[in-house]
N, CA, C and O of each residue as an XYZ file, in Angstrom:
304
protein
N    -109.761    -10.033     81.287
C    -108.416    -10.262     81.753
C    -107.633    -11.056     80.708
O    -108.200    -11.846     79.953
N    -106.345    -10.835     80.683
C    -105.432    -11.609     79.842
C    -105.715    -11.395     78.355
O    -105.456    -10.313     77.828
N    -106.241    -12.409     77.677
C    -106.515    -12.273     76.246
C    -107.529    -11.165     75.986
O    -107.382    -10.405     75.030
N    -108.546    -11.068     76.819
C    -109.543    -10.007     76.607
C    -108.932     -8.626     76.825
O    -109.400     -7.644     76.248
N    -107.895     -8.542     77.648
C    -107.201     -7.264     77.819
C    -106.567     -6.795     76.523
O    -106.595     -5.607     76.201
N    -105.998     -7.730     75.783
C    -105.437     -7.400     74.473
C    -106.548     -7.056     73.495
O    -106.410     -6.121     72.706
N    -107.643     -7.794     73.537
C    -108.748     -7.540     72.615
C    -109.372     -6.166     72.845
O    -109.765     -5.500     71.887
N    -109.468     -5.739     74.090
C    -109.995     -4.398     74.383
C    -109.118     -3.334     73.724
O    -109.632     -2.409     73.096
N    -107.824     -3.461     73.862
C    -106.878     -2.531     73.246
C    -107.074     -2.507     71.730
O    -107.126     -1.438     71.122
N    -107.181     -3.673     71.133
C    -107.320     -3.768     69.679
C    -108.677     -3.243     69.215
O    -108.764     -2.627     68.153
N    -109.722     -3.473     69.977
C    -111.036     -2.917     69.632
C    -111.014     -1.394     69.688
O    -111.608     -0.724     68.844
N    -110.327     -0.859     70.686
C    -110.218      0.601     70.789
C    -109.496      1.183     69.580
O    -109.768      2.317     69.186
N    -108.595      0.433     68.998
C    -107.867      0.892     67.812
C    -108.716      0.784     66.546
O    -108.460      1.487     65.569
N    -109.712     -0.082     66.558
C    -110.505     -0.335     65.358
C    -111.857      0.377     65.336
O    -112.421      0.611     64.267
N    -112.375      0.719     66.513
C    -113.717      1.291     66.602
C    -113.696      2.591     67.389
O    -112.773      2.843     68.164
N    -114.693      3.397     67.190
C    -114.811      4.683     67.875
C    -115.475      4.482     69.232
O    -116.659      4.777     69.395
N    -114.723      3.984     70.199
C    -115.251      3.744     71.538
C    -115.224      5.030     72.360
O    -114.463      5.949     72.056
N    -116.049      5.093     73.395
C    -116.034      6.229     74.311
C    -114.897      6.114     75.313
O    -114.304      7.118     75.706
N    -114.596      4.896     75.724
C    -113.531      4.627     76.686
C    -113.235      3.133     76.654
O    -114.048      2.341     76.176
N    -112.069      2.753     77.163
C    -111.699      1.339     77.215
C    -110.841      1.083     78.446
O    -110.056      1.936     78.859
N    -111.000     -0.105     79.026
C    -110.193     -0.520     80.168
C    -109.676     -1.922     79.878
O    -110.448     -2.839     79.597
N    -108.371     -2.072     79.949
C    -107.707     -3.335     79.652
C    -107.026     -3.838     80.914
O    -106.221     -3.130     81.519
N    -107.352     -5.072     81.311
C    -106.748     -5.673     82.494
C    -105.779     -6.781     82.092
O    -106.171     -7.756     81.450
N    -104.522     -6.625     82.471
C    -103.486     -7.643     82.325
C    -103.386     -8.183     80.889
O    -103.461     -9.395     80.683
N    -103.220     -7.310     79.911
C    -103.181     -7.779     78.522
C    -101.900     -8.559     78.211
O    -100.802     -8.163     78.600
N    -102.069     -9.661     77.511
C    -100.918    -10.437     77.055
C    -100.666    -10.139     75.585
O    -101.596     -9.846     74.833
N     -99.431    -10.212     75.189
C     -99.008    -10.012     73.788
C     -99.322     -8.616     73.255
O     -99.386     -8.420     72.041
N     -99.514     -7.664     74.130
C     -99.810     -6.299     73.695
C     -98.629     -5.688     72.935
O     -98.817     -4.842     72.060
N     -97.428     -6.117     73.273
C     -96.246     -5.568     72.618
C     -96.234     -5.859     71.118
O     -95.515     -5.197     70.370
N     -97.007     -6.821     70.677
C     -97.091     -7.149     69.250
C     -98.035     -6.215     68.488
O     -98.137     -6.296     67.264
N     -98.724     -5.328     69.215
C     -99.729     -4.466     68.595
C     -99.520     -2.987     68.926
O    -100.455     -2.190     68.840
N     -98.324     -2.634     69.295
C     -98.051     -1.244     69.667
C     -98.225     -0.284     68.495
O     -98.480      0.903     68.696
N     -98.090     -0.791     67.278
C     -98.260      0.067     66.103
C     -99.713      0.520     65.917
O     -99.978      1.416     65.116
N    -100.642     -0.079     66.639
C    -102.052      0.298     66.550
C    -102.400      1.453     67.488
O    -103.506      1.988     67.410
N    -101.506      1.840     68.349
C    -101.797      2.834     69.383
C    -102.229      4.186     68.826
O    -103.080      4.851     69.418
N    -101.665      4.597     67.715
C    -102.027      5.903     67.152
C    -103.471      5.967     66.694
O    -104.020      7.056     66.527
N    -104.089      4.824     66.491
C    -105.489      4.795     66.054
C    -106.461      4.856     67.225
O    -107.666      5.004     67.020
N    -105.954      4.743     68.447
C    -106.830      4.794     69.621
C    -107.105      6.251     69.957
O    -106.194      6.995     70.322
N    -108.350      6.651     69.832
C    -108.740      8.045     70.077
C    -109.405      8.237     71.433
O    -109.424      9.347     71.964
N    -109.951      7.160     71.999
C    -110.631      7.279     73.286
C    -109.623      7.196     74.430
O    -108.455      6.862     74.230
N    -110.095      7.502     75.606
C    -109.289      7.289     76.804
C    -109.214      5.785     77.029
O    -110.222      5.083     76.949
N    -108.023      5.304     77.309
C    -107.848      3.881     77.610
C    -106.976      3.737     78.847
O    -105.933      4.380     78.967
N    -107.412      2.896     79.752
C    -106.679      2.583     80.974
C    -106.200      1.140     80.852
O    -106.982      0.239     80.549
N    -104.919      0.936     81.090
C    -104.342     -0.403     80.991
C    -103.713     -0.757     82.333
O    -102.859     -0.030     82.839
N    -104.137     -1.869     82.897
C    -103.645     -2.327     84.194
C    -102.706     -3.510     84.010
O    -102.991     -4.428     83.241
N    -101.586     -3.480     84.721
C    -100.619     -4.569     84.712
C    -100.343     -5.016     86.142
O    -100.395     -4.212     87.073
N    -100.051     -6.296     86.308
C     -99.655     -6.841     87.597
C     -98.131     -6.984     87.606
O     -97.548     -7.567     86.692
N     -97.512     -6.458     88.624
C     -96.052     -6.460     88.689
C     -95.459     -7.869     88.653
O     -94.384     -8.073     88.088
N     -96.136     -8.820     89.238
C     -95.611    -10.182     89.315
C     -96.292    -11.122     88.323
O     -96.272    -12.339     88.512
N     -96.883    -10.581     87.287
C     -97.582    -11.391     86.281
C     -96.563    -12.199     85.484
O     -95.701    -11.632     84.813
N     -96.662    -13.506     85.557
C     -95.714    -14.364     84.843
C     -95.936    -14.368     83.338
O     -95.063    -14.802     82.587
N     -97.100    -13.889     82.885
C     -97.397    -13.876     81.455
C     -96.984    -12.576     80.774
O     -96.912    -12.510     79.547
N     -96.715    -11.553     81.561
C     -96.199    -10.279     81.044
C     -94.966     -9.925     81.877
O     -95.079     -9.235     82.891
N     -93.798    -10.391     81.455
C     -92.578    -10.118     82.215
C     -92.302     -8.620     82.332
O     -92.795     -7.824     81.533
N     -91.529     -8.258     83.309
C     -91.219     -6.850     83.572
C     -90.625     -6.169     82.336
O     -90.974     -5.024     82.046
N     -89.754     -6.832     81.618
C     -89.149     -6.239     80.421
C     -90.209     -5.938     79.361
O     -90.127     -4.920     78.673
N     -91.186     -6.804     79.228
C     -92.272     -6.573     78.274
C     -93.115     -5.389     78.711
O     -93.477     -4.543     77.894
N     -93.427     -5.330     80.005
C     -94.160     -4.173     80.536
C     -93.401     -2.884     80.239
O     -94.008     -1.901     79.812
N     -92.104     -2.867     80.454
C     -91.285     -1.671     80.215
C     -91.339     -1.257     78.742
O     -91.412     -0.067     78.439
N     -91.304     -2.215     77.840
C     -91.401     -1.930     76.404
C     -92.736     -1.277     76.083
O     -92.788     -0.282     75.359
N     -93.808     -1.833     76.617
C     -95.150     -1.292     76.383
C     -95.273      0.093     76.985
O     -95.753      1.018     76.329
N     -94.846      0.244     78.215
C     -94.942      1.532     78.898
C     -94.164      2.614     78.151
O     -94.654      3.731     77.987
N     -92.973      2.290     77.705
C     -92.150      3.260     76.967
C     -92.834      3.671     75.661
O     -92.819      4.846     75.294
N     -93.423      2.720     74.975
C     -94.068      3.006     73.691
C     -95.345      3.820     73.835
O     -95.683      4.599     72.944
N     -96.055      3.652     74.936
C     -97.366      4.280     75.078
C     -97.406      5.472     76.031
O     -98.389      6.213     76.039
N     -96.377      5.670     76.821
C     -96.427      6.689     77.877
C     -96.530      8.120     77.350
O     -96.959      9.007     78.089
N     -96.157      8.366     76.123
C     -96.243      9.730     75.587
C     -97.633     10.057     75.043
O     -97.892     11.194     74.648
N     -98.511      9.085     75.021
C     -99.858      9.300     74.489
C    -100.765      9.772     75.621
O    -100.957      9.053     76.602
N    -101.326     10.979     75.493
C    -102.097     11.557     76.609
C    -103.394     10.820     76.925
O    -103.930     10.977     78.022
N    -103.902     10.035     76.013
C    -105.156      9.313     76.268
C    -104.929      7.896     76.800
O    -105.885      7.167     77.063
N    -103.664      7.511     76.956
C    -103.334      6.180     77.460
C    -102.835      6.318     78.899
O    -101.899      7.068     79.175
N    -103.481      5.576     79.814
C    -103.129      5.633     81.229
C    -102.758      4.218     81.675
O    -103.588      3.309     81.649
N    -101.510      4.049     82.080
C    -101.001      2.730     82.423
C    -100.710      2.674     83.924
O    -100.093      3.575     84.491
N    -101.170      1.592     84.544
C    -100.955      1.395     85.967
C    -100.304      0.033     86.206
O    -100.691     -0.967     85.601
N     -99.322      0.008     87.087
C     -98.650     -1.229     87.487
C     -98.915     -1.442     88.965
O     -98.658     -0.562     89.786
N     -99.429     -2.616     89.299
C     -99.762     -2.936     90.687
C     -98.889     -4.061     91.183
O     -99.015     -4.479     92.334
């Protein structure tokens, strides 16, 4: 959760993983340029009322990643 959510995303960009699941990643918007290197399926979960990832930040991330068929984003 939180920092580890960001680390999962970054590991998926650096290594040939089979799959990755990221829960409530913080500061992910600073690493969106790494998304093209993610080849595995990745699921990213966000909390709608998360004070550490404001709605505007979630929208930025979702917009940047939503066109990638291997990236699945959920907001709860």
